[in-house]
N, C-alpha and C positions, 0 to 999 in steps of 0.2 A: 504494500500500500504506500502510495506517495501523495503528497499534497502540493498544489500550486496556488499561490495567492495572486489574484489578478491585480496588476499594477495599473497606473493611470493611463498608460499608452495602450493597454489592452481592453479597457472599459468601453462599453458601447457596442461591442461586437456580438454577433450571434455565436452561440456555443460551438456549433459545427465548424464555422469559419475559423474560429480561434484554434480549435483542436487540429484542423487540417494544416494550419501553418506551423503549429507546434510539433506535430508528429507527422513529418513529411513522408516517412516510410511506412505509415500505417494505411492499409487499404480502406477506402471509404466505407465499404460494406461492413468491415469489422468495427470501424469507429461507430457507425450507427447501431450496431449490435451491442457494443459496450454501453452506449447510452440507454438503449431500450431495456437491457437486462440489469440496469442499475450498477454496473461495474464502474460507472462514472457518475458521481453525485455532485450537486451544487449546494454548498452550505449544508451538507449532511442530508440533503433530501433528493428525491428523484427529480430529474430535470428532463426537458424536452430538447430536441435538436435545435429548435428555434429560440430557446431561452436566451435572453439578452443579458450579457455579463456587465457587472458594475465593478469599479475599483474597490478593492477590499474583499470581494467574494473569494471563497475558498473552494477549489475543486479537489475532490478526493478521488483518486484513481486506483483501481485494482486491475492493473494491466501488466503485461509482460515487460520485464526490464529492457528487453531488446529494442523497444520503441523509444526509450529515453536516450537521446544522443549524448555521446560523451563530449565534454567541453574540450575543444582543441587546445594544444599547447601554444599555438600562435595563430592569430586570425589573419586572413589574406590581406585585409585592409592595412595591417601594420607594415606591410612591405612597400606601401606607397609613401612617398615623401610627405612630410607635413609642411607643405608649401602652398599657402593660400593668400590671395589678395582680398582681404575682407573689407568690403565697402561699408557694411553695417551689421551689427550683431545685438541681439537681446536674448532673453531666456527661451524664446520660442523659435526664432528665425535667424538665418544667416543670409546676407546678400553678398554674393561673391563676384568679383571681377575676373572672369575666366579669360585667360590669354589664348590667342589662336594656336592651334596645334595640340591642345589637350582634349582628350576624350571626356565627355561627361559621364558615360558609363563604359565599363570594360567591354571589349568585343572579342571575337574569336582569335584575333591576331595579337592583341595587346591586353593582357589580363590584369596585371597587378597595379598599374598606375592609371588612375582616372580621377575626375573631380570628386565623384561620390566616395571613392576610397580615401582620398585626402580629407574629405569632410569627416568621415567616420573615424579616421586616425586622429584628427585634431580633437574631436569631441571625446574620444576615448582618453586622450592625454589630459583633457580638461576635467575628466571624471564626470562628464555629462552623458556618457553612453557606455553601458556595460552589457555586451551581448550575452554574458552568462546570466544576467538578471532579466533581460528583455525576452519575453517568450514568443512574440510575433511581430514586433516592430523594430525597425532599424532606421536611423536618420536617412531621409530621402530627399532627392531633388524634386522641386515642384514644377519647374520648367526645364527645357533643354535647348541647347543651340548646337549647330554643327561643329565638328571638330576644328575646322579651319576658320570659324567665325569666333570673334571675341565678344565679351560683354557680360551683362548681369545675369546671373543664375541664382535662383532662390532655393534655399535648403531648409527643410523643416526639421526641427529638433524633437518634435513629439507628434503623436498621431492626430491630436486635435488640430494642430496647426496645418498638417498635411491635408486633412479633410476639408477645413475651411478654405484654404488657398486653392485647392483643386476646384472647389465649387465657384470660387471667385473668378478663376480663369474661364470656367465654362460659361459663367454669366456675363463675361466681358466687363468685369469690374476692376481689372488691372490693365492699365494702358502701357504698352511697350513701344518705345521709340528707338529707331535705328539711325545711324549715320552711315553713308556709303559714298563711294566715288563711282559714278556711272560714266561710261564713255559716251561722248557726243554731247550736243547742246539740245536741251529739251525745248520744243516749241511752246508747250504749255508749262509754265513755271510752277504751277500748283494744280493738282488734279486728283481725282479718285478713280482708280482703275478697278474694274469689276469684270472678272472672267471666270473660267473654270479650269481646274487643275486635275490632271489624271496622273497617278503614280505608277511607275513601272518598277516593281520590286527587283526583278532580275537585273536590271540595268542600274539600279539605284539612281534613278533619274525621274524627273516629272516633266509633263508636257502641258502646255497652256493652249486653250481654245476659247473662242468667243461664244460658242454655243455649247450647251450641256451634252455630255456623252455618257454612256453607261459606265458607272463607276467613278465619274468625275465629281469633284466637290467645288462649291462656290468659293472664290477667293476675292478679298477686298483689300486693296493696298492704297493708302492715301500718301501722297508725297508732296514735298515742297523743296524747290531748288534754293540753296543757300548761297552758293557762289559758283562762278564759272571761270575756267582757266585752261588754256592750251588744249581745247577740244574735250575738256572734262567738266563734269558737274558734281559739286558736293551737294548731296541730297539728304534731307531728313525724311524718314519714313515712319508713318504711324501704322503699325501692323494691326489691322482690324480683324483679320483671321490668321491663325497661326499654322499654316500647312507646311509640309516638308519643302524646303528650298524655295519657299514662296517668293521672297523678294528677288532672289537671284534669277529665277526662271521668269517671273513676271516682267522684270525690267528687260531681260534679254528678248522677250516676246515682242516688245515695242521698239526694239532696235537700240537699246541702251544697256548692254551687258555690263556687269560690274568689273572694274579693273582688278586683275589678279584672279579672276574666276576661271579655273581650268576646265570646268565642266560645261558651263553655259556661256563663257566668254570666248575671246579670240586669243589663241596662244601667241600669235605674233605680237599682238599689242601688249600682252602680259610680259613677254620676254623683253621687249624694248623698255618697258617701265620698270623691270626688275622687281616685280611684286611677288613675294613668296606666298602670301595668302590673299584671299579675296578681300577687298577693301569694304568690309561690312562689320559693323559693331553695334551691339545692343547697348546703347549708352545711357538710356533714361527709362525709369520705371515710376509710374504714378498710381497710387491706390485711390480709387474713387468708388467706395463701397456704397451701394444703394439698398442692400439687404443686410440682415443681421450678420455681424462679423465676430460675435462672441468674444473670445479672449484676445482677438486681434483688433478690436475697435480702435485702439490707440494709434494704429497705422493709417487710419482713414484720412484722406486728403494730403498725405505726405508724398514727397517726390524725392527720388534718389538719382543722382547723376554721376557717371564716371568722370573723374576730373580731367583725364587726358586720354585721347584716342589717337593711336599712333599715326594714322594716315592723314589726319587733319593738319597736323604740324608739317608733315611732308608736303601736303597739298599747297601750303602757303609759301614754300621755299621758291625763290626766284630761279634756282638752277634745276628745278624739277623737270624731268623729261616729258616732252610731249609724247603721249602714248601712240599717236598716229605716225609721227615722223621719226621719233626716236631722238629728236634734237632738243636742246634746251631753249 
């Protein structure tokens, strides 16, 4: 017999959801049988699959020891460096300035270093996260940006923050602004682009069309040209929908691919400009909550801005290369 006390990050979940996360190697049919036959009790009493857990509840389990995972000697996230550029931090949330080149989540080719691994390592060192004590929650990223794009990424320290912020993103109560350098001079200096995006998973690429197609999704991109120089435009983008590669593909579709973009841009132009990454940065975040924000109400109407964006400084230099001619 073993007991598990439900912590704050595990409260509010259905019993079966919690147990599925906690005992990943237990067949679901067996899990349901344990609940039905009272081998799993909630506060000493019979419970249902749909019972809702609360912080402080005690689960009593009469199940085989093989389902209890051993605590590893070392966690994978500890292999990632503790190197974070923290824009803002409080007891619930981290706002991080991710640099281009860093993965937000590990992939098949690069497992140990990623932004989320660095966050978990940092919070572990700060004694704000202990995976041996957390049964089903780990600090998580709220939003994500491409590996070669820089900018603000939000990380939740607890389950309640993650739940609230995910809903805020869904309800469009968090405004995300980007800066980019687009090739060419825009005829319209300020506009709202509305089109359809279709994702090709095998190519890791998206396609833009003016009419809806099967499987396509609506995209809305508002932009404003801030400056022009040498056949380039410095543009601020208000991302109204957050689809894969949206800004990069949308601008390319109207003849203004981003400088440095190897997928949707022009390689010859990129080579002449000597750009290692696409000139795209998620530089500003504004919280405009119109629905209940619970423990995060204090963030309402606050705005956070990255102090320096690498390519805006480069854009202003007199000796910066013209991406079309390759001359200064």
